[in-house]
C-alpha distance (Angstrom), angle and dihedral (degrees) to the residues before:
residue distance angle dihedral
X1 . . .
X2 3.80 . .
X3 3.81 110.5 .
X4 3.79 122.3 -170.0
X5 3.81 96.1 -144.1
X6 3.80 125.4 39.8
X7 3.80 114.3 -170.5
X8 3.80 110.7 -154.5
X9 3.80 108.3 -157.7
X10 3.79 123.0 -130.9
X11 3.84 118.3 -157.1
X12 3.80 91.6 -146.1
X13 3.83 88.4 78.9
X14 3.81 95.9 56.1
X15 3.80 130.8 -122.9
X16 3.79 98.4 -85.2
X17 3.81 93.4 50.2
X18 3.81 90.2 48.5
X19 3.81 93.7 49.6
X20 3.83 92.5 46.9
X21 3.79 90.7 48.7
X22 3.81 92.2 49.8
X23 3.81 91.0 48.7
X24 3.80 92.7 49.5
X25 3.80 95.0 47.3
X26 3.80 97.2 41.3
X27 3.79 91.6 50.1
X28 3.81 94.1 61.0
X29 3.81 100.1 40.2
X30 3.81 127.6 82.6
X31 3.82 116.4 -99.5
X32 3.80 109.9 -85.1
X33 3.81 94.7 20.1
X34 3.81 97.4 95.9
X35 3.79 132.3 61.8
X36 3.80 130.8 176.9
X37 3.78 120.1 -148.6
X38 3.80 108.9 -160.2
X39 3.79 105.5 -145.6
X40 3.82 123.9 176.9
X41 3.79 114.4 133.2
X42 3.81 95.5 -175.4
X43 3.78 100.5 44.7
X44 3.84 119.4 113.6
X45 3.80 113.6 -110.2
X46 3.81 95.2 -116.0
X47 3.80 91.7 52.3
X48 3.80 90.4 44.6
X49 3.78 90.3 55.8
X50 3.80 91.7 49.5
X51 3.79 93.4 53.7
X52 3.80 90.8 43.4
X53 3.81 90.0 54.7
X54 3.82 90.8 50.9
X55 3.78 92.4 49.2
X56 3.79 91.5 44.7
X57 3.80 91.6 57.7
X58 3.80 90.9 54.0
X59 3.80 97.8 43.0
X60 3.78 93.6 47.8
X61 3.79 91.4 49.2
X62 3.80 91.4 58.5
X63 3.80 101.7 34.7
X64 3.80 93.1 -105.0
X65 3.79 125.5 131.9
X66 3.80 136.9 -121.4
X67 3.80 128.2 -143.4
X68 3.80 125.5 -177.0
X69 3.78 119.4 -143.2
X70 3.78 116.5 -122.9
X71 3.82 102.6 -20.3
X72 3.78 117.9 87.9
X73 3.81 92.6 177.8
X74 3.80 93.0 57.0
X75 3.80 90.6 44.3
X76 3.80 90.2 52.0
X77 3.79 95.2 46.2
X78 3.81 95.8 50.2
X79 3.80 94.0 46.5
X80 3.80 96.0 -110.9
X81 3.78 121.8 165.7
X82 3.78 97.5 -125.5
X83 3.78 152.9 -30.5
X84 3.79 136.1 -97.9
X85 3.80 117.2 -148.5
X86 3.79 132.5 -171.0
X87 3.79 130.5 -114.8
X88 3.79 100.0 -112.0
X89 3.80 107.9 53.9
X90 3.75 111.6 19.6
X91 3.78 144.8 128.3
X92 3.78 117.5 -176.1
X93 3.82 93.9 -164.3
X94 3.82 92.9 50.1
X95 3.80 90.3 47.7
X96 3.80 91.1 53.6
X97 3.82 91.0 46.2
X98 3.81 91.2 53.6
X99 3.79 91.7 46.1
X100 3.78 88.4 55.7
X101 3.80 98.9 -153.0
X102 3.79 137.4 48.0
X103 3.80 106.7 -46.9
X104 3.79 132.9 -175.9
X105 3.80 102.9 -130.7
X106 3.79 120.4 -165.8
X107 3.79 125.3 -176.6
X108 3.79 134.8 -157.9
X109 3.81 115.6 -110.5
X110 3.79 118.1 -166.2
X111 3.80 92.7 160.3
X112 3.79 142.2 22.1
X113 3.81 88.1 -101.0
X114 3.80 89.1 59.6
X115 3.81 88.8 53.6
X116 3.81 91.0 49.7
X117 3.80 89.8 51.1
X118 3.79 91.1 49.2
X119 3.80 90.1 52.3
X120 3.81 91.8 47.2
X121 3.81 93.6 49.0
X122 3.79 94.2 47.2
X123 3.79 99.3 -114.5
X124 3.78 116.7 175.6
X125 3.81 94.0 -138.5
X126 3.79 142.4 6.3
X127 3.80 123.5 -150.5
X128 3.80 105.8 -145.1
X129 3.80 113.3 -154.7
X130 2.91 153.8 -127.4
X131 3.79 95.4 2.3
X132 3.81 96.2 160.1
X133 3.78 132.0 20.3
X134 3.77 112.0 -76.6
X135 3.77 136.5 -178.7
X136 3.85 114.9 -102.0
X137 3.83 113.9 -110.8
X138 3.82 90.6 -117.5
X139 3.84 137.2 13.7
X140 3.80 88.0 -108.9
X141 3.80 97.0 52.2
X142 3.81 117.4 99.3
X143 3.78 115.5 -109.3
X144 3.80 113.8 -115.1
X145 3.77 119.0 -139.1
X146 3.82 111.9 -121.3
X147 3.80 114.0 -110.6
X148 3.78 95.2 -154.5
X149 3.79 131.0 -144.9
X150 3.80 88.6 -54.5
X151 3.81 87.4 76.6
X152 3.81 89.8 59.8
X153 3.80 91.8 46.3
X154 3.81 91.0 50.3
X155 3.79 91.8 48.2
X156 3.80 91.1 50.2
X157 3.82 90.2 51.6
X158 3.81 89.7 52.1
X159 3.80 92.4 45.9
X160 3.82 108.9 31.5
X161 3.81 93.3 173.1
X162 3.80 111.6 -0.8
X163 2.93 142.2 67.1
X164 3.79 102.9 35.0
X165 3.82 114.2 -113.7
X166 3.81 121.4 -133.1
X167 3.79 126.4 -171.7
X168 3.81 112.9 -136.5
X169 3.77 130.4 -178.9
X170 3.79 127.2 58.2
X171 3.80 94.0 -1.2
X172 3.81 115.0 161.5
X173 3.79 135.1 164.9
X174 3.81 88.4 -93.6
X175 3.81 90.6 56.1
X176 3.80 101.1 37.3
X177 3.81 94.9 86.3
X178 3.80 91.7 53.3
X179 3.81 89.7 52.4
X180 3.80 89.8 53.4
X181 3.80 91.7 48.2
X182 3.82 89.7 50.9
X183 3.80 90.3 57.6
X184 3.80 105.7 -91.9
X185 3.80 119.9 148.2
X186 3.79 90.8 -152.6
X187 3.78 145.6 -25.5
X188 3.80 134.4 -105.4
X189 3.79 119.0 -145.3
X190 3.79 140.0 179.7
X191 3.81 118.4 168.9
X192 3.80 93.5 22.1
X193 3.81 87.1 75.7
X194 3.81 105.8 16.9
X195 3.79 92.7 48.9
X196 3.79 94.9 46.5
X197 3.79 125.2 101.9
X198 3.83 87.7 -149.4
X199 3.83 107.1 37.2
X200 3.80 93.8 163.9
X201 3.79 92.2 61.0
X202 3.78 92.8 43.8
X203 3.80 92.4 49.0
X204 3.78 91.6 51.3
X205 3.80 92.0 46.2
X206 3.81 92.2 51.2
X207 3.81 91.4 47.3
X208 3.80 94.2 48.3
X209 3.81 93.9 44.4
X210 3.79 90.4 51.1
X211 3.80 93.2 49.5
X212 3.82 90.8 50.2
X213 3.81 90.2 49.6
X214 3.79 93.8 58.8
């Protein structure tokens, strides 16, 4: 499993918008090229499972994959393909043990040290962020300074083959090729797809721009 586009969900858009966006994007991308990371840190577990089931039906129908943020038990129970875990409290081995079968485990990487830790722990992927300037999730959240393409280049130097490197933060179709040229294996997006009136076209444009940038 090494998708080119990872869509990180944002609860501000609502469940129906998220599911429609996933359906539109997955339908126009090659099998294996698209992954959905279900992310909602405040959502009750029962509701999280319900949305995960809905997304799982769509991703499986189109050969895409589903990852659950932060909860290996939920990911296991809904038949997801893996788990994403944060940089502060994490254990890749424990996550895989809870999952109980082969899991694709990605980790957040806000620094080169996070990448080193991901390599050491045997993560399958690291999401390096923020690469470009991005809008904070709320007016009260601190703005993070973009790390630039140098962060991708540094991550690639630290992980020549594995784990896979994903560029996250302000990624658009216009920037996807540069991420590929810097050494990324794929890109992770949020608003680029969820905030688009035509997510299918945007997804295809990001995919094609990334492929051309390799």
